[in-house]
C-alpha positions in Angstrom: 62.9 -22.0 128.5 65.3 -21.3 125.6 67.0 -24.3 124.1 68.3 -24.4 120.6 69.1 -27.6 118.6 71.2 -27.0 115.5 71.0 -29.9 113.0 73.2 -29.5 109.9 74.2 -31.8 107.0 74.1 -32.3 103.3 71.1 -32.9 101.1 69.1 -36.2 101.6 71.1 -37.2 104.7 67.8 -37.4 106.7 68.3 -34.2 108.7 64.8 -32.9 107.9 63.0 -36.0 109.0 65.2 -36.3 112.1 64.8 -32.6 113.0 61.0 -32.8 112.8 61.0 -35.9 115.0 63.3 -34.3 117.5 61.1 -31.2 117.6 58.0 -33.3 118.1 59.6 -35.4 120.8 60.6 -32.4 122.9 57.7 -30.1 122.0 60.1 -27.6 120.3 59.3 -25.4 117.4 60.8 -26.5 114.1 62.3 -24.5 111.2 63.5 -26.0 107.9 65.9 -23.2 107.0 66.4 -24.8 103.6 62.8 -23.7 102.8 63.9 -20.0 103.2 66.5 -20.5 100.4 64.0 -22.6 98.3 61.5 -19.8 98.6 64.0 -17.3 97.4 65.1 -19.7 94.6 61.5 -20.1 93.5 61.1 -16.3 93.3 64.3 -16.1 91.3 63.0 -18.7 88.8 60.0 -16.4 88.4 62.3 -13.5 87.5 63.0 -11.8 90.9 66.3 -10.4 92.1 67.7 -12.9 94.7 68.6 -10.2 97.3 65.3 -8.4 96.9 63.4 -11.7 97.2 65.3 -12.6 100.4 64.6 -9.2 102.0 60.8 -9.4 101.1 60.4 -13.0 102.2 57.3 -13.7 104.4 56.2 -16.8 106.4 53.5 -17.4 103.7 56.2 -17.9 101.1 57.3 -21.1 102.9 54.1 -23.0 102.2 54.2 -23.2 98.4 54.0 -26.7 96.9 56.5 -25.6 94.3 59.3 -25.4 96.9 59.9 -29.2 96.8 60.6 -29.5 93.0 64.0 -30.4 91.7 64.4 -27.1 89.8 63.7 -25.0 93.0 66.2 -27.1 94.9 68.9 -26.3 92.4 68.0 -22.6 92.4 68.1 -22.6 96.2 71.7 -24.0 96.2 72.7 -21.3 93.8 71.2 -18.3 95.7 72.6 -19.7 99.0 76.1 -18.8 97.9 75.2 -15.1 97.7 76.4 -13.3 100.8 73.6 -10.6 100.8 70.9 -13.3 100.5 72.3 -15.1 103.6 72.6 -11.8 105.5 69.0 -11.0 104.7 67.8 -14.3 106.1 70.1 -14.4 109.2 67.9 -12.3 111.6 64.8 -14.4 110.8 66.6 -17.6 111.7 68.2 -16.3 114.9 65.0 -14.9 116.2 63.3 -18.2 115.6 66.1 -20.1 117.3 65.9 -18.2 120.6 62.1 -18.2 120.9 60.7 -19.4 124.3 59.9 -23.1 124.5 62.8 -24.5 122.5 63.6 -24.7 118.8 65.1 -27.1 116.3 66.6 -25.6 113.1 68.0 -27.7 110.3 70.3 -26.5 107.5 73.9 -26.3 106.5 75.4 -23.6 108.7 73.1 -23.5 111.8 75.8 -24.7 114.3 78.6 -22.7 112.7 77.0 -19.4 111.7 73.3 -19.0 112.6 73.4 -20.4 116.1 77.0 -21.0 117.2 75.9 -21.0 120.8 73.2 -23.6 120.3 72.9 -25.9 123.3 72.9 -29.1 121.1 74.5 -29.5 117.7 74.3 -32.5 115.4 75.8 -33.0 111.9 73.7 -35.6 110.0 75.5 -37.2 107.0 75.5 -40.2 104.8 77.4 -41.4 101.8 76.8 -39.6 98.5 75.5 -42.8 96.9 73.1 -43.5 99.7 71.8 -39.9 99.7 71.4 -39.9 95.9 69.4 -43.2 96.1 67.1 -41.7 98.7 66.6 -38.5 96.7 66.0 -40.4 93.5 63.3 -42.5 95.0 61.7 -39.4 96.6 61.7 -37.5 93.3 60.3 -40.4 91.3 57.5 -40.9 93.9 56.6 -37.2 93.2 56.5 -37.9 89.5 59.8 -36.1 88.5 61.3 -37.4 85.3 65.0 -37.7 86.2 67.6 -40.5 86.1 69.5 -42.0 89.0 72.8 -40.9 87.4 71.6 -37.3 87.2 70.5 -37.3 90.8 73.9 -38.6 91.9 75.7 -36.0 89.8 73.5 -33.3 91.3 74.2 -34.5 94.9 77.9 -34.5 94.3 77.8 -31.0 92.6 75.7 -29.6 95.4 78.0 -31.0 98.1 80.9 -29.4 96.4 79.1 -26.0 96.0 77.9 -26.0 99.6 81.2 -27.0 101.1 83.4 -24.7 99.0 81.3 -21.5 99.1 83.1 -18.5 100.6 80.1 -17.5 102.7 79.1 -19.9 105.5 80.3 -23.2 103.9 78.7 -26.5 105.0 81.0 -27.9 107.6 80.4 -29.6 110.9 80.8 -27.3 113.9 83.8 -28.2 116.1 81.4 -29.1 119.0 78.8 -31.0 116.9 78.2 -34.7 117.1 78.3 -36.4 113.7 75.4 -38.8 113.0 76.0 -41.0 109.9 72.7 -42.4 108.7 74.1 -44.5 105.8 73.4 -47.8 107.6 70.6 -46.7 110.0 66.9 -47.0 109.7 65.1 -43.7 110.2 63.8 -45.0 113.5 67.4 -45.8 114.6 68.6 -42.4 113.5 65.9 -40.5 115.3 66.5 -42.5 118.5 70.2 -41.6 118.4 69.4 -37.9 117.7 66.9 -37.8 120.6 69.4 -39.3 122.9 72.1 -36.8 121.9 69.7 -33.9 122.6 68.5 -35.4 125.8 72.1 -35.7 127.1 72.6 -31.9 126.5 69.4 -31.1 128.4 70.5 -32.7 131.7 
């Protein structure tokens, strides 16, 4: 069985947590496509050329602990605007999406560019203030020395960069269902996402 779930949305909206839960619920494979860009970003911070890094990326590169740092997240957003980087990672993502047994991919352009024919599409979002608060708490818990104001500024700047980039901007697909998690618990958000996917499977 081939069944692709495309879950898009801005940073810290909850799409990663929701995507993992949806994949686990249905027994689908899961790919955090943001990790691909984080892995490229990490290599760029180490001095690599972004396009060369994207072309040489291997599954092992997705497991590095450094990929969850604030600096790598910023670098990932910057390399993601490079058309040749996105092209280099496109085949990897599409092959994963159409694997047998079902797949869930989360990112910013899954439903619009990577998998426009996905059987289910969800755009997960939340207010910038809500997302910044979540990200700030997450970063502080990991020991990052950063202010709440800086995190909010970064979230707003990243939203603008992701939405306005010429190549594959972050927008909801025309046939995606929007799921606003601002006032939802994670359990409520997951339940809604599972129900949305389930409706597409029948």
